[in-house]
C-alpha positions as CSV (number, residue, x, y, z in Angstrom):
1,X,5.0,-22.4,6.9
2,X,7.5,-21.6,3.6
3,X,4.4,-20.1,1.5
4,X,3.6,-17.3,4.4
5,X,7.5,-16.1,3.6
6,X,7.1,-16.3,-0.4
7,X,4.0,-14.1,0.4
8,X,5.9,-11.8,2.7
9,X,8.6,-11.6,0.4
10,X,6.6,-10.6,-2.4
11,X,4.7,-8.1,-0.4
12,X,7.9,-6.4,0.5
13,X,8.5,-6.4,-3.3
14,X,5.5,-5.2,-4.5
15,X,6.0,-2.3,-1.8
16,X,9.6,-1.4,-3.1
17,X,8.5,-1.7,-6.7
18,X,5.3,0.9,-6.1
19,X,7.6,3.5,-3.8
20,X,10.5,3.1,-6.1
21,X,8.3,3.2,-9.7
22,X,6.9,6.5,-8.2
23,X,10.0,8.2,-7.1
24,X,11.9,7.2,-10.2
25,X,9.2,8.6,-12.7
26,X,8.9,12.1,-10.6
27,X,12.4,12.1,-10.6
28,X,12.8,11.3,-14.5
29,X,9.9,14.0,-15.1
30,X,7.1,12.0,-16.3
31,X,4.9,11.7,-12.6
32,X,4.0,15.1,-11.2
33,X,3.6,14.2,-7.7
34,X,-0.1,15.1,-6.7
35,X,-2.7,14.1,-4.2
36,X,-3.6,10.8,-6.3
37,X,0.4,9.8,-6.4
38,X,0.6,10.7,-2.8
39,X,-2.8,8.8,-2.4
40,X,-1.1,5.5,-4.3
41,X,2.3,5.9,-2.2
42,X,0.1,5.8,0.9
43,X,-1.9,2.1,-0.2
44,X,0.8,0.8,-1.7
45,X,3.2,0.8,1.6
46,X,0.7,0.6,3.8
47,X,-1.8,-2.4,2.3
48,X,1.8,-4.6,2.1
49,X,2.7,-3.7,5.7
50,X,-0.7,-4.7,7.5
51,X,-0.5,-8.3,5.5
52,X,3.0,-8.5,6.8
53,X,1.8,-8.0,10.1
54,X,-1.3,-10.6,10.0
55,X,0.5,-13.6,8.6
56,X,2.5,-12.6,11.5
57,X,-0.2,-13.0,13.8
58,X,1.3,-9.4,15.1
59,X,-2.2,-7.6,14.8
60,X,-5.8,-9.6,15.2
61,X,-8.8,-10.3,12.6
62,X,-10.7,-7.5,13.8
63,X,-7.7,-4.9,13.8
64,X,-6.7,-6.0,9.9
65,X,-10.4,-6.1,9.3
66,X,-10.8,-2.7,10.8
67,X,-7.5,-1.0,8.5
68,X,-8.4,-2.5,5.5
69,X,-11.9,-1.0,6.2
70,X,-9.9,2.2,6.7
71,X,-7.7,2.0,3.4
72,X,-10.7,1.5,1.6
73,X,-12.5,4.3,2.6
74,X,-9.2,6.6,2.3
75,X,-8.4,5.3,-1.2
76,X,-12.2,6.2,-2.1
77,X,-12.5,9.6,-0.7
78,X,-12.5,12.7,-2.7
79,X,-12.5,10.8,-5.7
80,X,-15.5,12.4,-7.1
81,X,-13.6,15.3,-6.2
82,X,-10.0,15.1,-7.7
83,X,-11.1,13.9,-10.7
C-alpha cells in the first residue's frame, strides 16, 4: 500500500522536474521551444498522470493500455520528418 504512494510521489516529481527543467532552459535561453520540446512536455506531463490514475484504479487496464499506445504513437509520429 505504501509502495503505491511512493511511486505516485516519484511520478509527480518526474512530472514537475520535466516541466520545470524545460521551462528553466527556455527562460535561461539554452533550450529552444520547438516541436520536439512540446512533445517532451506533453509526454512528461501525461505519462505520470496516466500512471497515477492507473495506480489509483480510476482508469481500467484497457484504458491504460490504449493511452500508452496512443502516447507511443504520438511520440514516434513524425520522427523521420523533423530530424
